[in-house]
TORKOL-4160 file (C-alpha; in steps of 0.2 Angstrom, whole numbers, padded with zeros to 4 digits, m for minus):
220
<pt num="1" X="0569" Y="m0545" Z="m0164"/>
<pt num="2" X="0561" Y="m0562" Z="m0160"/>
<pt num="3" X="0548" Y="m0561" Z="m0145"/>
<pt num="4" X="0536" Y="m0572" Z="m0135"/>
<pt num="5" X="0522" Y="m0569" Z="m0123"/>
<pt num="6" X="0519" Y="m0582" Z="m0109"/>
<pt num="7" X="0500" Y="m0585" Z="m0107"/>
<pt num="8" X="0493" Y="m0592" Z="m0090"/>
<pt num="9" X="0475" Y="m0597" Z="m0086"/>
<pt num="10" X="0468" Y="m0580" Z="m0081"/>
<pt num="11" X="0480" Y="m0569" Z="m0091"/>
<pt num="12" X="0470" Y="m0555" Z="m0099"/>
<pt num="13" X="0483" Y="m0543" Z="m0106"/>
<pt num="14" X="0491" Y="m0556" Z="m0117"/>
<pt num="15" X="0483" Y="m0549" Z="m0132"/>
<pt num="16" X="0488" Y="m0531" Z="m0128"/>
<pt num="17" X="0506" Y="m0538" Z="m0126"/>
<pt num="18" X="0504" Y="m0546" Z="m0143"/>
<pt num="19" X="0498" Y="m0530" Z="m0151"/>
<pt num="20" X="0512" Y="m0520" Z="m0144"/>
<pt num="21" X="0526" Y="m0532" Z="m0149"/>
<pt num="22" X="0519" Y="m0534" Z="m0166"/>
<pt num="23" X="0519" Y="m0515" Z="m0168"/>
<pt num="24" X="0536" Y="m0513" Z="m0162"/>
<pt num="25" X="0545" Y="m0527" Z="m0171"/>
<pt num="26" X="0534" Y="m0529" Z="m0187"/>
<pt num="27" X="0531" Y="m0548" Z="m0183"/>
<pt num="28" X="0519" Y="m0557" Z="m0171"/>
<pt num="29" X="0526" Y="m0564" Z="m0155"/>
<pt num="30" X="0525" Y="m0582" Z="m0151"/>
<pt num="31" X="0511" Y="m0585" Z="m0139"/>
<pt num="32" X="0518" Y="m0598" Z="m0127"/>
<pt num="33" X="0505" Y="m0608" Z="m0116"/>
<pt num="34" X="0512" Y="m0610" Z="m0099"/>
<pt num="35" X="0511" Y="m0629" Z="m0098"/>
<pt num="36" X="0521" Y="m0630" Z="m0115"/>
<pt num="37" X="0537" Y="m0626" Z="m0105"/>
<pt num="38" X="0546" Y="m0621" Z="m0121"/>
<pt num="39" X="0552" Y="m0604" Z="m0126"/>
<pt num="40" X="0556" Y="m0604" Z="m0144"/>
<pt num="41" X="0575" Y="m0604" Z="m0148"/>
<pt num="42" X="0582" Y="m0588" Z="m0153"/>
<pt num="43" X="0569" Y="m0578" Z="m0143"/>
<pt num="44" X="0576" Y="m0561" Z="m0138"/>
<pt num="45" X="0562" Y="m0554" Z="m0127"/>
<pt num="46" X="0549" Y="m0563" Z="m0117"/>
<pt num="47" X="0534" Y="m0553" Z="m0110"/>
<pt num="48" X="0525" Y="m0560" Z="m0095"/>
<pt num="49" X="0508" Y="m0551" Z="m0096"/>
<pt num="50" X="0496" Y="m0544" Z="m0084"/>
<pt num="51" X="0479" Y="m0552" Z="m0078"/>
<pt num="52" X="0474" Y="m0564" Z="m0064"/>
<pt num="53" X="0484" Y="m0580" Z="m0066"/>
<pt num="54" X="0476" Y="m0594" Z="m0058"/>
<pt num="55" X="0463" Y="m0582" Z="m0051"/>
<pt num="56" X="0476" Y="m0574" Z="m0039"/>
<pt num="57" X="0473" Y="m0589" Z="m0028"/>
<pt num="58" X="0485" Y="m0591" Z="m0013"/>
<pt num="59" X="0494" Y="m0575" Z="m0017"/>
<pt num="60" X="0496" Y="m0565" Z="m0034"/>
<pt num="61" X="0508" Y="m0574" Z="m0045"/>
<pt num="62" X="0512" Y="m0588" Z="m0033"/>
<pt num="63" X="0504" Y="m0602" Z="m0042"/>
<pt num="64" X="0510" Y="m0596" Z="m0059"/>
<pt num="65" X="0528" Y="m0596" Z="m0052"/>
<pt num="66" X="0527" Y="m0615" Z="m0051"/>
<pt num="67" X="0521" Y="m0617" Z="m0069"/>
<pt num="68" X="0532" Y="m0628" Z="m0081"/>
<pt num="69" X="0537" Y="m0613" Z="m0092"/>
<pt num="70" X="0546" Y="m0605" Z="m0077"/>
<pt num="71" X="0562" Y="m0615" Z="m0078"/>
<pt num="72" X="0563" Y="m0610" Z="m0096"/>
<pt num="73" X="0561" Y="m0592" Z="m0091"/>
<pt num="74" X="0575" Y="m0594" Z="m0079"/>
<pt num="75" X="0586" Y="m0601" Z="m0092"/>
<pt num="76" X="0581" Y="m0587" Z="m0104"/>
<pt num="77" X="0587" Y="m0574" Z="m0092"/>
<pt num="78" X="0603" Y="m0584" Z="m0088"/>
<pt num="79" X="0608" Y="m0584" Z="m0106"/>
<pt num="80" X="0606" Y="m0565" Z="m0107"/>
<pt num="81" X="0588" Y="m0564" Z="m0114"/>
<pt num="82" X="0577" Y="m0549" Z="m0110"/>
<pt num="83" X="0561" Y="m0551" Z="m0099"/>
<pt num="84" X="0547" Y="m0539" Z="m0097"/>
<pt num="85" X="0534" Y="m0542" Z="m0083"/>
<pt num="86" X="0519" Y="m0531" Z="m0082"/>
<pt num="87" X="0507" Y="m0530" Z="m0067"/>
<pt num="88" X="0503" Y="m0548" Z="m0064"/>
<pt num="89" X="0519" Y="m0552" Z="m0074"/>
<pt num="90" X="0529" Y="m0542" Z="m0061"/>
<pt num="91" X="0521" Y="m0551" Z="m0047"/>
<pt num="92" X="0526" Y="m0568" Z="m0055"/>
<pt num="93" X="0544" Y="m0562" Z="m0058"/>
<pt num="94" X="0545" Y="m0558" Z="m0039"/>
<pt num="95" X="0538" Y="m0574" Z="m0034"/>
<pt num="96" X="0550" Y="m0584" Z="m0045"/>
<pt num="97" X="0565" Y="m0574" Z="m0038"/>
<pt num="98" X="0570" Y="m0566" Z="m0055"/>
<pt num="99" X="0566" Y="m0549" Z="m0046"/>
<pt num="100" X="0568" Y="m0545" Z="m0028"/>
<pt num="101" X="0554" Y="m0539" Z="m0017"/>
<pt num="102" X="0535" Y="m0543" Z="m0017"/>
<pt num="103" X="0519" Y="m0535" Z="m0022"/>
<pt num="104" X="0506" Y="m0533" Z="m0008"/>
<pt num="105" X="0488" Y="m0527" Z="m0007"/>
<pt num="106" X="0486" Y="m0508" Z="m0010"/>
<pt num="107" X="0486" Y="m0498" Z="0006"/>
<pt num="108" X="0469" Y="m0491" Z="0002"/>
<pt num="109" X="0462" Y="m0509" Z="0000"/>
<pt num="110" X="0455" Y="m0503" Z="m0017"/>
<pt num="111" X="0457" Y="m0508" Z="m0035"/>
<pt num="112" X="0465" Y="m0493" Z="m0044"/>
<pt num="113" X="0463" Y="m0491" Z="m0063"/>
<pt num="114" X="0468" Y="m0474" Z="m0071"/>
<pt num="115" X="0482" Y="m0466" Z="m0080"/>
<pt num="116" X="0497" Y="m0463" Z="m0069"/>
<pt num="117" X="0511" Y="m0451" Z="m0070"/>
<pt num="118" X="0528" Y="m0459" Z="m0068"/>
<pt num="119" X="0545" Y="m0452" Z="m0065"/>
<pt num="120" X="0559" Y="m0460" Z="m0075"/>
<pt num="121" X="0573" Y="m0464" Z="m0063"/>
<pt num="122" X="0585" Y="m0471" Z="m0076"/>
<pt num="123" X="0587" Y="m0470" Z="m0095"/>
<pt num="124" X="0602" Y="m0481" Z="m0093"/>
<pt num="125" X="0594" Y="m0498" Z="m0096"/>
<pt num="126" X="0589" Y="m0508" Z="m0111"/>
<pt num="127" X="0571" Y="m0504" Z="m0106"/>
<pt num="128" X="0572" Y="m0486" Z="m0104"/>
<pt num="129" X="0586" Y="m0479" Z="m0116"/>
<pt num="130" X="0573" Y="m0471" Z="m0128"/>
<pt num="131" X="0567" Y="m0460" Z="m0113"/>
<pt num="132" X="0583" Y="m0451" Z="m0112"/>
<pt num="133" X="0579" Y="m0432" Z="m0108"/>
<pt num="134" X="0562" Y="m0436" Z="m0103"/>
<pt num="135" X="0557" Y="m0433" Z="m0085"/>
<pt num="136" X="0540" Y="m0441" Z="m0083"/>
<pt num="137" X="0527" Y="m0450" Z="m0093"/>
<pt num="138" X="0509" Y="m0456" Z="m0091"/>
<pt num="139" X="0505" Y="m0475" Z="m0091"/>
<pt num="140" X="0489" Y="m0483" Z="m0086"/>
<pt num="141" X="0488" Y="m0494" Z="m0071"/>
<pt num="142" X="0475" Y="m0507" Z="m0066"/>
<pt num="143" X="0479" Y="m0517" Z="m0050"/>
<pt num="144" X="0473" Y="m0522" Z="m0033"/>
<pt num="145" X="0490" Y="m0529" Z="m0027"/>
<pt num="146" X="0503" Y="m0516" Z="m0033"/>
<pt num="147" X="0511" Y="m0511" Z="m0016"/>
<pt num="148" X="0529" Y="m0515" Z="m0019"/>
<pt num="149" X="0538" Y="m0520" Z="m0003"/>
<pt num="150" X="0556" Y="m0526" Z="0001"/>
<pt num="151" X="0568" Y="m0525" Z="0016"/>
<pt num="152" X="0578" Y="m0509" Z="0018"/>
<pt num="153" X="0594" Y="m0518" Z="0012"/>
<pt num="154" X="0586" Y="m0523" Z="m0004"/>
<pt num="155" X="0579" Y="m0506" Z="m0007"/>
<pt num="156" X="0595" Y="m0497" Z="m0003"/>
<pt num="157" X="0604" Y="m0509" Z="m0015"/>
<pt num="158" X="0591" Y="m0505" Z="m0029"/>
<pt num="159" X="0593" Y="m0487" Z="m0026"/>
<pt num="160" X="0612" Y="m0488" Z="m0025"/>
<pt num="161" X="0614" Y="m0498" Z="m0041"/>
<pt num="162" X="0602" Y="m0488" Z="m0051"/>
<pt num="163" X="0589" Y="m0502" Z="m0053"/>
<pt num="164" X="0574" Y="m0492" Z="m0049"/>
<pt num="165" X="0567" Y="m0489" Z="m0067"/>
<pt num="166" X="0551" Y="m0479" Z="m0063"/>
<pt num="167" X="0543" Y="m0470" Z="m0048"/>
<pt num="168" X="0525" Y="m0465" Z="m0045"/>
<pt num="169" X="0523" Y="m0446" Z="m0045"/>
<pt num="170" X="0507" Y="m0448" Z="m0035"/>
<pt num="171" X="0509" Y="m0465" Z="m0026"/>
<pt num="172" X="0492" Y="m0474" Z="m0029"/>
<pt num="173" X="0496" Y="m0490" Z="m0019"/>
<pt num="174" X="0508" Y="m0487" Z="m0005"/>
<pt num="175" X="0524" Y="m0494" Z="m0014"/>
<pt num="176" X="0540" Y="m0492" Z="m0004"/>
<pt num="177" X="0549" Y="m0476" Z="m0010"/>
<pt num="178" X="0536" Y="m0474" Z="m0023"/>
<pt num="179" X="0543" Y="m0488" Z="m0034"/>
<pt num="180" X="0533" Y="m0493" Z="m0049"/>
<pt num="181" X="0546" Y="m0504" Z="m0058"/>
<pt num="182" X="0563" Y="m0512" Z="m0054"/>
<pt num="183" X="0577" Y="m0520" Z="m0065"/>
<pt num="184" X="0587" Y="m0536" Z="m0061"/>
<pt num="185" X="0605" Y="m0536" Z="m0056"/>
<pt num="186" X="0610" Y="m0541" Z="m0074"/>
<pt num="187" X="0599" Y="m0527" Z="m0081"/>
<pt num="188" X="0590" Y="m0540" Z="m0092"/>
<pt num="189" X="0573" Y="m0541" Z="m0082"/>
<pt num="190" X="0561" Y="m0527" Z="m0079"/>
<pt num="191" X="0545" Y="m0528" Z="m0068"/>
<pt num="192" X="0533" Y="m0514" Z="m0067"/>
<pt num="193" X="0515" Y="m0512" Z="m0062"/>
<pt num="194" X="0509" Y="m0499" Z="m0075"/>
<pt num="195" X="0505" Y="m0505" Z="m0092"/>
<pt num="196" X="0516" Y="m0498" Z="m0106"/>
<pt num="197" X="0507" Y="m0510" Z="m0119"/>
<pt num="198" X="0491" Y="m0500" Z="m0116"/>
<pt num="199" X="0500" Y="m0484" Z="m0120"/>
<pt num="200" X="0505" Y="m0487" Z="m0138"/>
<pt num="201" X="0491" Y="m0481" Z="m0150"/>
<pt num="202" X="0485" Y="m0464" Z="m0142"/>
<pt num="203" X="0467" Y="m0469" Z="m0141"/>
<pt num="204" X="0468" Y="m0481" Z="m0126"/>
<pt num="205" X="0481" Y="m0473" Z="m0114"/>
<pt num="206" X="0492" Y="m0461" Z="m0124"/>
<pt num="207" X="0508" Y="m0466" Z="m0133"/>
<pt num="208" X="0521" Y="m0465" Z="m0119"/>
<pt num="209" X="0523" Y="m0484" Z="m0119"/>
<pt num="210" X="0530" Y="m0484" Z="m0136"/>
<pt num="211" X="0548" Y="m0478" Z="m0131"/>
<pt num="212" X="0549" Y="m0494" Z="m0120"/>
<pt num="213" X="0547" Y="m0505" Z="m0135"/>
<pt num="214" X="0559" Y="m0494" Z="m0145"/>
<pt num="215" X="0572" Y="m0495" Z="m0131"/>
<pt num="216" X="0571" Y="m0514" Z="m0132"/>
<pt num="217" X="0572" Y="m0514" Z="m0151"/>
<pt num="218" X="0588" Y="m0504" Z="m0150"/>
<pt num="219" X="0595" Y="m0514" Z="m0136"/>
<pt num="220" X="0592" Y="m0531" Z="m0146"/>
């Protein structure tokens, strides 16, 4: 499985993503600087990591969504490649239109950083198939703008098509319908605020993130 990580100015979870992907696949991902605009040929999975791209100026993910690499990201998705956007990566994917909705300021107006219980809403996806038979997991969160919002029609569509991947058990940010992660219409793109790449070794945030990367390996 060939992987890549997009790096923006202000990314701070790119090395966590690199470690997780190397552990899962046995080979280091290609680290793609956003201005290079080229995702290597044959890439199966692109990870858009967390952080504060462009210092979160204007709106989280808004400036990164106009980076040269974004057109390549759209092409990757169109040809059936997988994309995983975590935290700021989720914000960027929403800003680019690869995922519906938007991430707004937490309702408590505070940065939240802690392990968070998530309910697994579907194991019928490339990102979650290894969670079959598991009801909930614990994954770390660290965000100030993780409040997922969308209009009622969009929310109903996500629910009806089984595209809500995870929900918060104890909603930390006010997200609509407790949504913590959503899947694209073609099933190839997942955006989520919690950090599965920080839950792979046991010492930093448990090991509940491992199954996500195992799921992608099986799908690819």
